[in-house]
Each structure stands twice: as C-alpha cells, then as structure tokens.
VEXNU-237098 format. One record per residue: x, y, z of N, C-alpha, C in turn; residue in three letters. Coordinates in pm, whole numbers, padded with zeros to 5 digits, always signed. Layout:
residues N
XYZXYZXYZAla;...
This chain:
residues 217
+22108+14443+08062+22220+14644+08076+22109+14692+08018Met;+22017+14718+08042+21887+14840+07931+22005+14976+07936Thr;+22004+15044+07791+22129+15161+07760+22004+15201+07710Ile;+21966+15302+07767+21872+15422+07723+21929+15545+07603Ser;+22048+15602+07683+22094+15691+07646+22244+15680+07594His;+22235+15727+07512+22306+15719+07367+22457+15843+07349His;+22570+15789+07234+22593+15855+07191+22612+15976+07104Leu;+22583+16106+07118+22523+16169+06998+22614+16134+06866Asp;+22533+16154+06709+22565+16142+06573+22753+16229+06542Asp;+22724+16299+06587+22870+16452+06567+22973+16355+06657Ala;+22874+16305+06821+23067+16270+06870+23094+16115+06819Thr;+23006+16040+06818+23033+15910+06660+23131+15972+06561Leu;+23107+16006+06507+23187+16055+06307+23311+16122+06394Met;+23354+16220+06524+23413+16237+06517+23564+16091+06609Ser;+23509+16028+06677+23527+15947+06754+23538+15874+06614Phe;+23537+15787+06488+23609+15747+06405+23677+15800+06371Ala;+23655+15960+06310+23764+16025+06289+23927+16035+06318Ala;+23869+15985+06461+24025+16007+06512+24039+16167+06599Gly;+23960+16212+06673+23993+16359+06680+23856+16436+06776Thr;+23828+16283+06912+23829+16379+07007+23889+16367+07063Leu;+23931+16419+07235+24008+16450+07223+24035+16319+07403Pro;+24116+16327+07356+24217+16123+07497+24053+16179+07559Ala;+24012+16263+07647+23936+16158+07725+23871+16146+07718Ala;+23802+16287+07680+23599+16203+07577+23602+16071+07511Leu;+23729+16018+07430+23766+15887+07336+23768+15785+07459Ala;+23818+15802+07566+23802+15677+07626+23670+15684+07725Val;+23579+15733+07719+23403+15788+07802+23373+15684+07605Val;+23384+15753+07503+23304+15730+07424+23430+15538+07479Ala;+23505+15560+07386+23487+15368+07393+23426+15272+07472Ala;+23422+15340+07595+23345+15240+07695+23248+15305+07672Ser;+23129+15311+07623+23013+15326+07597+22976+15240+07539His;+23041+15200+07420+23022+15149+07224+23073+15035+07291Ile;+23150+15049+07458+23252+14852+07434+23104+14771+07455Ala;+22987+14836+07573+22826+14782+07613+22801+14815+07529Ala;+22800+14895+07437+22659+14964+07333+22629+14871+07243Cys;+22527+14791+07199+22540+14702+07054+22467+14820+06962Pro;+22425+14871+07013+22321+15066+06885+22447+15143+06820Leu;+22518+15179+06965+22637+15262+06900+22741+15191+06843Cys;+22756+15070+06879+22885+15021+06751+22861+14989+06637Arg;+22771+14997+06656+22644+14917+06495+22689+15129+06442Thr;+22601+15231+06520+22646+15365+06422+22730+15346+06463Ala;+22879+15318+06523+23008+15386+06502+23022+15250+06324Leu;+22996+15229+06294+23051+15147+06174+23006+15205+06095Val;+22894+15202+06076+22828+15346+05984+22903+15468+05951His;+22934+15529+06082+23053+15705+06091+23170+15608+05996Ala;+23184+15499+06044+23374+15455+05983+23344+15474+05827Glu;+23256+15378+05728+23242+15308+05621+23165+15480+05540Arg;+23101+15624+05621+23092+15692+05601+23228+15869+05620Ile;+23359+15809+05664+23400+15858+05683+23494+15902+05525Gly;+23528+15682+05516+23583+15632+05427+23558+15648+05285Ala;+23378+15661+05318+23330+15716+05102+23380+15894+05124Ala;+23362+15913+05180+23409+16101+05199+23570+16142+05128Leu;+23717+15999+05139+23843+15963+05152+23780+15964+04976Met;+23759+15864+05013+23750+15818+04863+23697+15936+04761Asp;+23647+16032+04769+23602+16071+04678+23644+16203+04670Asp;+23815+16242+04748+23899+16380+04721+23974+16319+04671Leu;+24058+16441+04576+24132+16426+04508+24254+16355+04524Pro;+24319+16295+04431+24440+16258+04499+24533+16348+04557Pro;+24497+16375+04499+24608+16562+04484+24624+16570+04645Ala;+24501+16536+04686+24437+16593+04858+24459+16463+04956Thr;+24504+16326+04894+24520+16282+05056+24612+16216+04996Ile;+24722+16291+04891+24872+16227+04916+25015+16220+05033Thr;+25125+16191+04995+25208+16238+05100+25148+16223+05245Gly;+25198+16270+05314+25224+16199+05468+25114+16219+05547Ala;+25033+16099+05610+24911+16169+05685+25008+16213+05779Ser;+24871+16345+05839+24858+16389+05988+24916+16336+06097Pro;+24945+16421+06177+24969+16313+06326+24835+16256+06339Pro;+24737+16199+06457+24630+16210+06543+24638+16300+06618Met;+24568+16369+06611+24543+16506+06754+24514+16500+06913Pro;+24612+16526+06941+24548+16451+07160+24596+16409+07143Asp;+24700+16301+07090+24683+16164+07095+24512+16088+07178Gly;+24422+16107+07096+24281+16112+07070+24239+16001+07118Ser;+24280+15892+07043+24268+15765+07055+24416+15624+07086Arg;+24480+15709+07189+24600+15603+07219+24605+15477+07284Arg;+24444+15557+07395+24397+15485+07489+24256+15390+07528Ala;+24184+15351+07349+24110+15280+07285+24151+15260+07172Val;+24059+15105+07152+24072+15087+07007+24077+15152+06912Pro;+24136+15117+06749+24105+15177+06658+23988+15183+06585Pro;+23952+15088+06640+23811+15079+06601+23648+14987+06667His;+23583+14939+06660+23480+14953+06763+23549+14836+06808Ala;+23486+14800+06921+23489+14715+06975+23378+14572+06930Pro;+23495+14499+06943+23356+14380+06887+23301+14325+07016Ala;+23227+14266+06966+23062+14221+07002+23093+14121+07076Ala;+23047+14112+07222+23115+14025+07282+22986+13985+07365Gly;+23056+13900+07487+22947+13882+07573+22842+13995+07627Pro;+22721+13965+07690+22739+14131+07768+22795+14168+07903Pro;+22781+14266+07922+22841+14302+08023+22802+14333+08169Gln;+22860+14277+08313+22734+14210+08335+22700+14474+08403Pro;+22602+14436+08506+22581+14609+08508+22650+14661+08550Ala;+22733+14636+08730+22886+14697+08743+23018+14682+08677Asn;+22972+14635+08555+23158+14545+08530+23301+14737+08533Ser;+23411+14698+08473+23416+14819+08391+23464+14791+08322Val;+23431+14833+08204+23438+14881+08042+23551+14843+07981Pro;+23633+14693+07899+23805+14747+07858+23846+14866+07768Pro;+23782+14978+07775+23871+15027+07713+23873+15122+07893Pro;+23839+15112+07989+23834+15252+08096+23964+15148+08157Leu;+23920+14972+08165+23986+14916+08251+24113+14945+08243Ala;+24118+14915+08164+24341+14920+08115+24343+15062+08085Arg;+24294+15123+08205+24352+15321+08292+24325+15255+08476Leu;+24220+15160+08457+24199+15176+08603+24172+14997+08662Ile;+24265+14912+08545+24194+14804+08656+24052+14750+08651Gly;+24018+14596+08647+23913+14595+08663+23852+14602+08784Asn;+23887+14664+08903+23731+14645+09014+23701+14807+09044Gly;+23659+14868+09086+23649+14943+09175+23671+14995+09269Leu;+23609+14861+09375+23617+14889+09516+23805+14921+09512Asp;+23865+14866+09398+24052+14879+09477+24093+15048+09462Ala;+23939+15148+09455+23980+15309+09375+24012+15374+09490Ile;+24101+15425+09516+24196+15542+09613+24092+15691+09595Arg;+23998+15685+09651+23930+15825+09684+23951+15921+09764Trp;+23949+15998+09681+24004+16128+09739+23827+16243+09796Arg;+23823+16329+09920+23687+16374+09903+23675+16498+09847Pro;+23593+16545+09733+23583+16646+09709+23511+16774+09776Leu;+23377+16662+09849+23261+16719+09894+23192+16712+10039Ala;+23118+16711+10061+23051+16572+10136+22944+16563+10033Ile;+22968+16391+10105+22936+16211+09990+22927+16251+09910Gly;+23083+16343+09829+23134+16305+09656+23234+16308+09680Val;+23266+16229+09608+23435+16187+09594+23474+16129+09443Trp;+23644+16142+09354+23692+16122+09295+23744+16104+09291His;+23862+16070+09109+23955+15984+09129+24033+16007+09027His;+24095+16070+09006+24170+16138+08888+24249+15991+08776Arg;+24227+16019+08671+24279+15920+08514+24363+15956+08495Ile;+24499+15962+08482+24653+15942+08405+24622+15897+08274Ala;+24620+16014+08211+24591+16000+08042+24758+15992+07981Leu;+24773+15926+07832+24878+15908+07822+24965+16047+07803Asp;+25098+16108+07772+25131+16187+07781+25078+16332+07607Arg;+25064+16383+07644+25020+16481+07552+24817+16424+07530Gly;+24789+16366+07605+24648+16286+07566+24540+16479+07620Gly;+24468+16484+07556+24429+16661+07616+24299+16603+07696Ala;+24235+16740+07754+24090+16678+07843+24120+16652+07975Gly;+24022+16581+08026+24015+16579+08193+23921+16400+08203Asp;+23969+16374+08277+23933+16245+08252+23926+16179+08425Leu;+23827+16144+08468+23810+16112+08627+23693+16009+08630Arg;+23711+15971+08775+23618+15916+08878+23537+15953+08943Leu;+23389+15929+08973+23296+16000+09036+23196+15937+09071Leu;+23219+15969+09278+23130+15861+09302+23011+15934+09435Lys;+22920+15963+09359+22814+16008+09531+22758+15957+09561Leu;+22719+15982+09713+22747+15876+09885+22525+15883+09785Ala;+22446+15793+09863+22283+15850+09804+22216+15915+09766Pro;+22193+15967+09732+22113+16108+09778+22205+16181+09763Gly;+22333+16167+09719+22405+16354+09711+22366+16402+09582Arg;+22494+16513+09630+22512+16551+09406+22642+16652+09354Gly;+22619+16716+09291+22749+16760+09224+22665+16910+09158Val;+22752+16975+09228+22664+17123+09270+22614+17161+09124Pro;+22509+17235+09095+22468+17321+08937+22560+17383+08821Glu;+22559+17384+08721+22677+17359+08644+22687+17376+08506His;+22814+17464+08481+22716+17426+08301+22849+17423+08247Gly;+22923+17392+08178+23000+17323+08061+23072+17429+07976His;+23231+17461+07925+23274+17554+07856+23359+17490+07730Asn;+23319+17378+07691+23288+17259+07620+23227+17172+07620Gly;+23235+16996+07548+23222+16877+07541+23228+16844+07731Met;+23145+16685+07736+23177+16633+07886+23027+16548+07867Glu;+23145+16387+07892+23075+16319+07892+23107+16213+07936Leu;+22954+16211+08009+22976+16046+08179+22873+15981+08154Thr;+22987+15865+08204+22915+15736+08157+22871+15645+08291Leu;+22800+15614+08300+22701+15602+08437+22789+15390+08440Val;+22848+15385+08566+22945+15272+08646+22861+15213+08751Leu;+22781+15271+08798+22700+15182+08942+22575+15285+08992Arg;+22505+15206+09032+22366+15268+09042+22321+15355+08972Gly;+22288+15462+08939+22213+15588+08881+22230+15812+08920Ser;+22168+15845+08809+22123+15945+08886+22074+15999+08760Tyr;+22025+16105+08869+21904+16214+08782+21941+16350+08803His;+21899+16401+08599+21885+16599+08674+21816+16548+08512Asp;+21733+16753+08502+21692+16803+08416+21652+16696+08262Ala;+21781+16664+08267+21790+16567+08106+21733+16409+08137Ile;+21740+16356+08252+21667+16250+08251+21735+16152+08383Gly;+21676+16091+08372+21779+15980+08505+21895+15807+08387Thr;+22011+15855+08415+22081+15812+08323+22137+15679+08471Phe;+22135+15579+08440+22107+15394+08470+22336+15327+08412Cys;+22314+15223+08473+22437+15151+08443+22484+15165+08334Ala;+22562+15192+08250+22579+15179+08083+22545+15296+08014Gly;+22437+15400+08092+22359+15507+07998+22440+15590+07992Asp;+22457+15697+07864+22632+15830+07862+22523+15957+07854Val;+22598+16024+07879+22492+16170+07923+22630+16270+07811Ala;+22651+16339+07656+22667+16340+07567+22617+16517+07567Asp;+22705+16604+07667+22597+16729+07658+22755+16826+07632Leu;+22674+16935+07615+22856+17065+07530+22785+17145+07615Asp;+22780+17242+07553+22846+17436+07619+22739+17438+07685Asp;+22572+17386+07586+22476+17519+07605+22413+17426+07679Ala;+22446+17337+07792+22359+17234+07857+22399+17302+08066Val;+22313+17306+08083+22306+17343+08272+22291+17232+08343Glu;+22311+17127+08466+22251+17095+08517+22340+16996+08620His;+22206+17052+08677+22304+16954+08860+22241+16783+08939Gln;+22333+16702+08871+22318+16555+08918+22276+16552+09008Pro;+22176+16439+09117+22204+16409+09209+22200+16239+09204Ile;+22232+16189+09267+22236+16014+09305+22106+15966+09342Ser;+22173+15835+09299+21977+15740+09395+21933+15753+09553Asp;+21881+15697+09566+21869+15770+09647+21895+15673+09775Ala;+21917+15527+09671+21891+15413+09779+22061+15358+09721Ala;+22113+15377+09668+22269+15279+09565+22362+15378+09557Gln;+22329+15511+09486+22476+15587+09492+22475+15574+09373Gly;+22587+15560+09307+22650+15634+09149+22809+15675+09195Cys;+22829+15564+09110+22933+15597+09012+22983+15581+08858Val;+23041+15683+08837+23060+15717+08712+23184+15764+08701Cys;+23196+15759+08517+23334+15803+08427+23287+15878+08432Val;+23376+16065+08474+23339+16151+08341+23469+16218+08269Val;+23449+16260+08176+23574+16335+08025+23531+16503+08092Ala;+23592+16594+08073+23548+16714+08028+23627+16754+07936Ser;+23573+16858+07853+23763+16885+07717+23755+17009+07816Glu;+23711+17118+07932+23729+17200+08007+23724+17188+08115Lys;+23720+17310+08171+23718+17279+08336+23516+17361+08288Pro;+23478+17299+08414+23300+17305+08426+23258+17474+08441Ala;+23145+17471+08437+23127+17647+08489+23073+17646+08587Arg;+23041+17646+08725+22977+17697+08844+22917+17759+08892Phe;+22791+17722+08878+22708+17865+08951+22747+17936+09087Arg;+22787+17778+09205+22744+17909+09318+22876+17927+09388Gly;+22953+18042+09464+23064+18130+09496+23143+18042+09586Trp;+23092+17990+09619+23144+17874+09646+23231+17739+09581Leu;+23137+17658+09522+23247+17567+09437+23309+17597+09338Pro;+23242+17787+09286+23363+17837+09227+23466+17877+09223Arg;+23519+17847+09436+23665+17895+09440+23749+17814+09484Ile;+23635+17649+09512+23716+17485+09554+23716+17496+09435Leu;+23704+17414+09345+23726+17457+09155+23843+17385+09176Ala;+23960+17478+09100+23997+17498+09086+24164+17433+09140Pro;+24157+17420+09312+24156+17295+09407+24187+17212+09315Phe;+24068+17142+09300+24056+17052+09253+24068+16989+09069His;+24115+17090+09085+24176+17051+08889+23967+17061+08809Gly;+23921+17079+08906+23753+17103+08784+23743+17156+08724Leu;
C-alpha cells in the first residue's frame, strides 16, 4: 500500500495530546496504524508534548489530572500503534475493526442517494463527533459541500478524487472549515471510506440541505 496523503501536523499533535473528538481520533488512529510516516511523526509529537510538560512549573502540573475531553481516545490505543506487517490494501485497520468487525462485506448499508450508501458507527457514550462508513458506486459522488469544523476521511477500498487530489486506499483527507469539495469515486472500483466529522457538513444545493438532517449529516 502506497500512502500519499497524510495527517496534518496539528492533527497529530491533538491526537498525541488526547484532545481530538472521539470520531476523529478513530480515523486518525486507523490511518496511523497503516502509515509508517505518521507513526513516526506521532512519536515525535508525543516527545514534544512530554518536553513541554517538563518545562511547566511544578505548581502547574500538581493535583488531579483533568479528564480526557470528549472521550477522545477511548476507542483507540493510548500510543502509536506498533509497527507490524504491511496491511492488505482492502483490510480494516485495527482501531476501526474494534468498532465494526473485520469485514466490510457484512456491513448493513443504508441508502443515502443514488449510488451512495452509509453506515453510522456508534461511539462510546460521551464520544464527540460523527463517524460513519460511506460507500460510493463507481463514478458516483457526494454533493458539493463545506465543513463547519474538522473532517477526516480515510479510504478503505477503491479511490475517489476531488479538487484536492486523488485519494486511494490508506490515504487520509484532513480537512477544515476552509475547504469545499465534491468527492467522486473511481469509475471502475467505486470507493469505501470512513468519515469522521466534528460538526454537520454545509451542503450547497437546496435538495442536499433539506435531506441532510434526516440522515444525521
């Protein structure tokens, strides 16, 4: 598996600090499990965080530790996933497999639009954000939209393209509220991905805007 799109440094720092919302943390951990480059970058981020803590005055770090916000890392490992044998291109990364099982073929998909299906993934109680699988038939797309916060999309099968580039299995799109795009799946393979969003998306067309609340988007 050749990975071309990676997590942003700020996202890695937030993941290392345990401050990513739970949905985003699952996708970040799933990408890290498959990406040696981001695994190494996470180790560096954790070292930076530890060094910053060491520089704090003793009075600042004494007493009870604050609770982990949003249950952000309950469903993911507390540190970088250990390096192991390369994962097959269509496998489910362990952090995600813990929530959905090992097989995408057994997922009960719900129709979202023509040629588009989704499956919402339950988070631990108190987990913040929205996490779902998205399946696009060959050549199908998601309506053009922007974001009201962070969105992480990890490709599990096939590929898609948008104005940002082409995303294949293992690639992650790390987007913020400044980005608007319209992902279109590969014309031959289609695409299956896992999408985590901090807040509901901003759809441009009137019909997607009307239908989005009924699907929890």
